[in-house]
C-alpha positions, 0 to 999 in steps of 0.5 A: 488476503492473509491475516498478516496483510490484514493486520498490517493494512489495519495498522497503516490505516490507523496510523494515517487516520492518527497522522492525517488527523493530527491525532484528533478525533474531531478530524473528518478524513476521507476513507477512500482517499486513505485506502487509495494512498495505502494501495488498497482496493475499495473491498480492502478499504471496506473491510479494513475500516469495518474492522477499525470501526467494529473494534471502536478505533474509528467511526463513521462520520459522514455518508460517502466515506467520511471517517475519524479516528476515535479517542480509543483509536488515538490511544491505540496509535499512540501506544503502537508508536510509543513501544514500536516493537510491541504488538497492541490488542488490535495491531501488530508491531510497528517495527519491521525487521528486514534481513537481506543476505545480498542486494545489488542495485535495489532499493527499499523504502518503509514508513514514509509518506509521499516519498519518491525514489530515483535510481540510475539505469546502466546501458546494460540494463536497458538492453536486457530490458529491451531483450525481455520485451522482445521475448514477451512480444514473441510470446504474445503472438503464440498465446491465445488471449482475450482481445482486451487482455492482449490490448492491455498487454500491448499498451503496457508494452509500448509504455515500457518501450516509450520510457 
């Protein structure tokens, strides 16, 4: 994982500690649950929390992943959100600039919690997807894969076909 990804994970995690704890360093939170909600692996969660604890922005409070934001973490989170275009000592800027030259039929969602999106798919898109799945199935026949990898690929194809 590159440094930019690590810094983003750290900022997102600290923000979640702040938001879920309502800005209180007395709120006991589950680091594994927060990591899971952010799409982090267990190793990424552990490394992210290790950094935040090492910098004094978070503290372990209970065995098994109980964690809380510290007073310094609250200050840093508030500083980051009050001046989103500026980086802090430990975190990158909150503002993201996305430049897209051309986009058709796509969606972008940033900085939201528990959000959903939906998009309608035309019949032409469905036919293109069916064609692609057919080519993938043909290709899998000609590739020497371990049995468990082939079984997983077949299961994923069946899931796509069911939808």
